[in-house]
C-alpha positions, -999 to 999 in steps of 0.1 A, spaced: 0 0 0 26 26 11 59 8 14 76 -4 -18 113 -6 -28 111 22 -53 131 54 -50 115 84 -68 114 121 -62 76 121 -60 76 159 -60 40 164 -68 26 142 -39 52 156 -15 44 191 -27 7 186 -19 16 176 16 39 206 20 13 231 7 -14 216 30 9 219 61 20 254 51 -16 264 48 -25 249 81 4 268 98 -8 301 82 -43 293 95 -29 286 129 -12 320 129 -46 336 122 -64 315 148 -39 324 175 -30 360 167 -54 373 140 -77 389 165 -48 408 181 -31 418 148 -64 428 132 -53 412 99 -72 393 71 -109 400 66 -125 412 98 -138 392 126 -139 354 125 -155 331 151 -126 307 150 -101 333 162 -89 332 198 -77 356 224 -63 333 251 -30 335 270 -4 351 248 25 331 260 7 298 255 -2 309 220 33 318 212 47 285 224 21 266 205 29 285 173 66 279 176 60 242 183 37 239 153 62 257 131 91 234 142 69 204 134 60 217 99 97 224 91 107 190 103 81 174 81 95 194 51 130 181 59 116 145 61 98 149 28 125 165 7 157 152 24 152 120 44 123 105 25 139 84 -2 112 60 -12 83 69 -36 53 86 -21 21 76 -37 -9 99 -42 -31 79 -18 -6 84 10 -2 121 2 -39 126 1 -44 109 35 -17 130 51 -28 163 34 -64 157 46 -57 148 82 -25 165 95 -35 201 88 -67 197 108 -47 183 137 -25 214 137 -54 239 135 -74 221 162 -44 223 185 -41 260 178 -78 267 182 -84 248 215 -51 258 230 -55 294 219 -88 296 238 -72 289 272 -69 321 292 -51 307 322 -13 312 325 10 283 317 23 262 345 37 228 354 14 209 330 25 230 301 62 226 311 58 188 312 40 190 278 68 210 263 94 186 275 75 157 260 71 176 228 109 183 226 117 146 234 93 135 206 108 160 181 143 149 191 135 112 186 120 118 152 146 142 138 177 127 153 166 92 143 158 102 107 190 122 103 212 94 117 196 68 94 198 92 64 235 98 70 243 61 75 224 52 42 245 77 22 277 56 28 281 33 -2 292 4 21 258 5 37 238 1 4 211 -25 8 216 -30 45 192 -24 74 199 4 98 197 -8 134 220 15 153 216 46 174 180 52 185 169 22 165 189 -1 187 160 -4 212 129 2 191 122 -3 154 99 27 147 115 56 165 98 81 142 63 68 151 72 70 188 84 105 183 51 116 166 30 101 194 51 119 220 52 153 203 15 154 198 9 143 233 31 171 245 12 196 223 -21 185 239 -6 193 273 8 226 262 -26 235 249 -41 224 283 -66 203 265 -68 166 275 -94 160 248 -67 167 222 -49 135 234 -73 117 211 -49 128 183 -18 108 195 -41 80 207 -56 78 172 -20 79 157 -9 51 180 -39 29 169 -32 37 132 5 29 136 0 -3 155 -27 -18 134 -21 -3 99 12 13 92 36 -9 112 22 -42 99 25 -29 63 60 -15 69 73 -47 86 59 -69 59 79 -47 34 110 -48 55 108 -85 60 105 -90 23 134 -67 16 159 -77 43 148 -112 51 165 -128 81 184 -96 89 151 -79 97 136 -110 114 166 -111 138 164 -74 144 126 -77 151 132 -105 176 155 -85 198 137 -51 197 102 -36 205 81 -16 181 75 16 199 84 14 236 117 -2 248 111 -35 266 73 -29 266 57 -27 232 
């Protein structure tokens, strides 16, 4: 479905995802600060006027996430991206970002310990995702590693570090927004990863790397070291 051993630029599908995320980030700016800046086309019911510091932190976090996805799409992401994959991402992820901006931007209370914990979780998730992808990308560039499975660094303990990172960073964003209801986003991601993406990806990896992947899978967990 998504994972095939084909390496193409896929610029149009990737471009669709990039445009959708960029548009969602612009919409988040309007949601969080449009009322204060008095920009765009008058009053909108979706604009917020909550705590300014919280809004600023959320916007920076969302911007970092979008830039990281851009790097993944155009630098780290080597396999072909199919239109059905691009359409799924482009129709889901932007709404997640805008919802976080909207519900977090409505909070008028000052930030506190919960938000600090959420920010730490967000940073941890971002680090796992970015550092893992970068290390694997750099390793794959070496000619001696062509056709080999990367199992070092952050991938020593778990097989899908990037998925763990996404779950953590969106959980952190929900806490920064002070909206426990937004935890449905990372919970939905975890369900999708566990029951859809990971089985598809591991079937592909098993077919490509054979016993090397099977041995790797036998000594590691999918998402949480020594647990899951």
